[in-house]
C-alpha positions in Angstrom: 127.9 70.5 127.3 128.3 67.2 125.5 130.3 65.8 128.5 127.6 66.9 130.9 124.9 65.3 128.7 126.9 62.1 128.5 127.5 61.9 132.2 123.9 62.6 133.0 122.7 59.9 130.7 125.2 57.3 132.1 124.3 58.2 135.7 120.6 58.2 135.2 120.4 55.1 133.0 121.8 53.0 135.9 118.5 53.7 137.7 116.3 52.0 135.0 116.5 48.4 136.4 115.7 49.6 139.9 112.8 51.8 138.8 111.3 49.1 136.6 111.6 46.3 139.2 110.1 48.7 141.9 107.1 49.7 139.8 106.6 46.1 138.7 106.6 44.9 142.3 104.1 47.7 143.2 101.8 46.7 140.3 101.9 43.1 141.4 101.2 44.1 145.0 98.2 46.1 143.9 96.8 43.3 141.7 97.1 40.8 144.6 96.5 43.1 147.5 94.2 42.1 150.3 93.3 43.1 153.9 95.7 40.4 155.2 98.6 41.7 153.0 98.0 45.3 154.2 98.2 44.0 157.8 101.5 42.2 157.1 103.0 45.4 155.6 102.0 47.3 158.7 103.7 44.8 160.9 106.8 44.7 158.7 106.9 48.5 158.9 108.0 48.3 162.6 111.3 46.8 161.5 111.4 48.6 158.2 114.0 51.2 159.4 116.3 48.3 160.3 116.2 46.7 156.9 116.3 50.2 155.3 119.4 51.2 157.1 121.1 47.9 156.2 120.1 47.8 152.5 120.8 51.5 152.1 124.6 51.2 152.6 124.9 49.3 149.3 126.7 51.8 147.1 123.8 52.3 144.6 121.5 55.3 144.6 118.8 53.2 143.0 117.6 52.2 146.5 116.7 55.7 147.4 114.8 56.0 144.2 112.9 52.8 144.9 112.2 53.8 148.5 110.5 57.1 147.4 108.2 55.2 145.0 107.4 52.6 147.7 106.6 55.4 150.2 104.4 57.3 147.7 102.5 54.0 147.2 102.1 53.5 150.9 104.2 50.3 151.0 106.8 51.6 153.5 106.7 54.0 156.4 108.3 57.5 156.6 110.8 56.1 159.1 111.9 53.4 156.6 112.2 56.0 153.9 114.4 58.3 156.0 116.5 55.3 157.1 117.3 54.5 153.5 117.9 58.1 152.7 120.4 58.5 155.6 122.1 55.2 154.9 122.5 55.6 151.1 126.2 56.0 150.2 126.0 57.1 146.5 129.5 58.0 145.2 131.3 58.0 148.6 132.2 54.3 148.4 133.8 54.2 144.9 135.6 57.6 145.6 137.2 56.2 148.8 138.1 53.0 147.1 139.8 54.8 144.2 141.8 56.9 146.7 143.1 53.7 148.4 141.3 54.5 151.7 141.8 51.6 154.1 138.9 49.2 154.1 138.5 49.4 157.9 138.0 53.2 157.5 135.3 52.7 154.8 133.7 50.0 156.9 133.5 52.2 160.0 131.9 55.1 158.0 129.3 52.7 156.5 128.6 51.2 159.9 128.2 54.6 161.4 125.8 55.7 158.6 123.9 52.4 159.0 123.5 52.8 162.8 122.5 56.4 162.5 119.9 55.5 159.8 118.4 52.7 161.9 118.1 54.8 165.1 116.8 57.8 163.3 114.2 55.8 161.3 112.9 54.0 164.4 112.7 57.4 166.2 110.8 59.0 163.4 108.3 56.1 163.2 107.8 56.3 167.0 107.4 60.1 166.9 105.0 60.0 164.0 102.8 57.4 165.7 102.9 58.4 169.3 103.6 62.1 169.3 102.1 63.4 166.1 99.4 60.8 166.0 100.2 60.0 162.4 98.2 57.2 160.7 99.9 54.0 160.0 100.7 53.8 156.3 98.5 51.8 154.0 98.9 50.7 150.4 97.3 53.1 148.0 99.2 52.2 144.8 96.0 52.3 142.8 95.5 56.0 143.8 99.1 56.7 142.8 98.6 54.9 139.5 95.5 57.0 138.7 97.3 60.2 139.5 100.1 59.3 137.1 97.6 58.3 134.4 99.5 55.2 133.5 96.5 53.1 132.3 97.0 50.2 134.7 94.4 48.2 132.8 97.2 47.4 130.3 98.6 45.0 132.8 101.4 45.2 135.4 104.3 44.9 133.0 103.3 47.6 130.5 102.1 49.8 133.4 105.5 49.4 135.2 107.3 50.2 131.9 105.2 53.4 131.5 105.9 54.5 135.1 109.6 53.9 134.5 109.8 55.9 131.3 107.9 58.9 132.8 110.1 59.0 135.9 113.3 58.5 133.9 112.6 61.5 131.7 111.9 63.6 134.8 115.1 62.5 136.5 117.2 63.0 133.4 115.9 66.6 132.8 116.4 67.6 136.5 119.8 66.0 136.8 121.0 67.6 133.6 119.9 71.0 134.8 121.6 70.5 138.2 124.8 69.4 136.5 124.9 72.5 134.4 124.4 74.6 137.5 127.1 72.8 139.4 129.5 73.2 136.5 128.7 76.9 136.2 129.2 77.6 139.9 132.4 75.6 140.2 133.9 73.3 142.9 136.1 76.0 144.3 133.3 78.4 144.9 131.2 75.7 146.6 134.2 74.8 148.8 134.2 78.3 150.2 130.8 77.7 151.9 132.6 75.7 154.5 134.3 77.4 157.5 135.8 76.5 160.8 132.9 77.9 162.8 131.0 75.3 164.8 127.7 74.0 163.3 128.1 76.3 160.2 130.3 73.7 158.4 127.8 71.0 159.1 124.9 73.1 157.9 126.7 74.1 154.7 127.7 70.4 154.1 124.1 69.3 154.6 122.9 71.9 152.1 125.4 70.7 149.5 124.4 67.1 150.3 120.8 67.8 149.5 121.7 68.6 145.9 120.3 65.6 143.8 123.5 65.0 141.9 126.4 62.7 142.2 128.8 65.6 142.1 127.7 66.7 145.6 128.7 63.4 147.3 132.0 63.4 145.3 132.8 67.0 146.4 132.1 66.3 150.1 134.1 63.0 150.1 137.1 64.7 148.3 137.1 67.6 150.8 137.2 65.2 153.7 140.0 63.1 152.1 141.9 66.4 151.6 141.5 67.3 155.3 139.4 70.4 154.4 136.4 69.3 156.4 136.0 67.3 159.6 134.4 63.8 160.0 131.2 65.3 161.3 131.0 67.8 158.5 131.5 65.0 156.0 128.9 62.9 157.7 126.4 65.7 157.7 126.7 66.1 154.0 126.6 62.4 153.2 123.7 61.5 155.5 121.3 63.8 153.6 122.7 62.8 150.2 119.8 60.7 149.1 120.6 61.2 145.4 117.5 61.2 143.1 115.4 59.8 145.9 114.3 63.3 146.9 113.4 64.1 143.3 111.2 61.1 143.0 109.6 61.8 146.3 108.5 65.3 145.2 107.4 63.8 141.8 105.4 60.8 143.0 104.1 62.0 146.4 101.7 64.8 145.8 101.3 65.9 149.5 103.8 68.8 149.4 103.5 69.5 153.1 104.7 66.0 153.9 107.4 66.2 151.3 108.7 69.4 152.8 108.5 68.0 156.3 110.5 64.9 155.2 113.1 67.2 153.6 113.3 69.3 156.8 113.7 66.3 159.1 116.3 64.8 156.8 118.3 68.1 156.9 118.0 68.5 160.7 119.0 64.9 161.3 122.1 65.3 159.1 123.2 68.5 160.8 122.5 67.0 164.3 124.5 63.8 163.8 127.3 65.7 162.1 127.6 68.2 165.0 127.4 65.3 167.5 130.1 63.3 165.8 132.5 66.3 166.0 131.6 67.1 169.6 132.3 63.5 170.6 135.5 63.6 168.7 134.8 60.6 166.4 137.3 60.2 163.6 137.4 57.6 160.8 
């Protein structure tokens, strides 16, 4: 229990700088927002998935956490959010490096994740605007701030600090609970979810990948390195592995129907690309 508590603390404390900088930036944006700034954000949103896919490959789950907060505040589009989620590498990179996986292999995996993230993000933005007639996002940081009752009149720095503390406590408690559950079930039992049947392996891997815990990405990466699962199955699990990003999305964005749709689209995209990779015969 102490080891789980210690690991949870060390994993979650890494997010503090990302969370504070994100909320501080949002507070400063709110204090200096204008019609022209909102228009610039809308225009930047068209290329948001490109930047999201590129930045997301940096092996740090803090980007997904920041992205969820920015989406909840109306700063980035849903396509940009999903691009960051799909591109995020979490623990895959350090695990592969520690196992002496060739750099070219790691580069190809990251490049594949980045390309999939960009294409998927752009497609989601297009579908949201053209097919589903979704409204272009607008900044509503003030509304988010009011719902969190953070007393923004105290100034951007103190307000950002209060936001950070609230979200950190939430992340710590959830992550600790998930860690206990993962420890109770055991890695061997989870591995049995995978099978040689087409699509089933990718679906199972994507379900495991959705678990907001570093252990899920570690498990999927190790199974691939041990030749237990295919490249497509691995990719299905790692594409949806947004870390604590999903936790913050459900905590900060109070539109549950949209949150569930984003979760569903993320899962479907992960399974789709995983199946496609295996069908085409791509190996890393």
